[in-house]
N, C-alpha and C positions, 0 to 999 in steps of 0.2 A: 777547543774542539767542540763543536755543536753535536750533541748526541741525537739519536733519532727521536727522542721524546721531546726535547725542548725546541729544537730547530730555531734558535734565536730568541726564544722566550723562556729562558731558564727560570726566571723568577716566578712567572705565572705558573709554569709547569710544577715547580717545586711546591708552591702553595697548595695547588690542587692535589698533588700526589701525597703531600704530608697529611692533608685532611683524609685522603683515602686510606692511608696506612693506619691512621688513628681509628677510623670507623671499622676497618677490617680486623684490626687487632682486638678491639672491644668485642667484636662479634665472633672472635676465635675462628676466622675464616682462613682457609688455606690459600686464598687468593692474595693474602698479604705478601707472599714471597715475590710474585711478579710485580706488584705495585711498588714494593720496596726496591726492587731492581731498577725500575724506571725512576724512582725517587733518587736512588744513588746516582744515576746518570745526571739528573738535574742538579743535584748538589755538587757533583764534580764540575759541571759547567759553571757553577757559581764560585768555584775555587774554595768551597767549604769541604776540604779534603777529609778532615776527621769525621765530619757528619756523613760524608759520602761513604767512608769506610765502614761506619756502623750500619748504615742502610744496606750496604753490600753484604755484610755479614748476615743480616736477616734474610736477604735473598738467597744466599748460599745455603742457609739452614733449611730452605724449602726444597732441597734436592730431591727428596722422595716424591714430591708432588709435581715438580716442574723443572725439567732439565734446562730450559731456556733461562729461567730466572736465576738459576745457579750460575750458569755461564756468564750472564750479564754481570752478576755480582762478582765473579772471579775477574772479569775484565776490568771492572771499576777498581777492585782491590789492587790489581796489577798496576794500573795507572797511578793510583795513589801511592803505592809502594815506590814506583819510579820517581815520583815527585819528592819522596822522602830520601832518595838516594840509594834505595835498596834494589839496585838494578838486577842483580842475579836472581833474587827471589821474585821480583816482578816479572822478569822474562819467563821464568819457570811457570809461574801462575798463568801468564798470558798464553803460553804454548800449551799448557794443560787444558785451558778453556777451548782452544782450537781443536785439540785432539778429541775432547768430549763432544763438541758440537758437530764436528765433521762426521760423526756417526749418525747424523740425522739428515733429513732433507730440508732443514730450515736454512735456506740459502741466505737470507738477509742476516740471520744470526751468525752464520758462518763468516759472512763479510764483516759484520760488526766486530767479531772476535779478532779478525786480522787488523782492523783499524786500531783496536786496543793494543795489539802487539806493535803496530807502527808507532803509536804514541809512546810506548815504553822504550822502544829502540831509539826514537828521536831524542827523548829525554836523556837516554844513556849516551848520547853523542855518537850514535851509529846511523847516520843518515842513509847510507847505502842499503843497509839492512831494512831500515824503515821504508825506503822506496819499494823494496821487494814486497814487503807485507802490504803496503798500501796499493800496489799494483794488483796483487791477488784480490784484495777487497774490491777494487774497481771492476775487475772482470766479473766477479760474482754479482755485484749490483747491476751491472749492465746485462748480464745473463737473465736476471730477474726482471729487468725493465724498470728498476728503481732509479729514476732520473735524478731526484733530489739528492739522494745519498751518493750516487755516482758523481754528481757535481762537487759534493764535499770531498770525496776521495781525490778527484782531479785537483781541487784547490790545495789539498795537502801535498800532493805530488809536485805541484808547481812551487810550493813553498820549500819543499825538500830538495828539489832538483830543478832550479829555474832554467 
């Protein structure tokens, strides 16, 4: 799953974001939460799931500063949990992220949260439910005019439901 940060260059994204997290942490900047969220996405794309989970925890800890970074962190943690076979917990976390972000007007983040849920459901062996979540994500991406991520959602749908 290519996340919105790496779009096919997860290694390059991870390196840059790791450096950013280091600099922001040293500066005690509150921006570390959002950069950690994006870092978690890149780490997930690289299949470095333990590292992704740790970066996601840092993003979630930034809750009071930035709801989007926390929701991205929750989404990554849910996907990592599903990869570890913790499907119930992962689904709860993914759905909680959707509930939180749906209270905002962040359409892309709302779509991304649904892609995370689709990933969890796919890993749990529930392709029909994954199709429903990915279809919702596609609708949101299209409503926002996000052609790239809409294409990724379509590719997921094709893989799930040829």
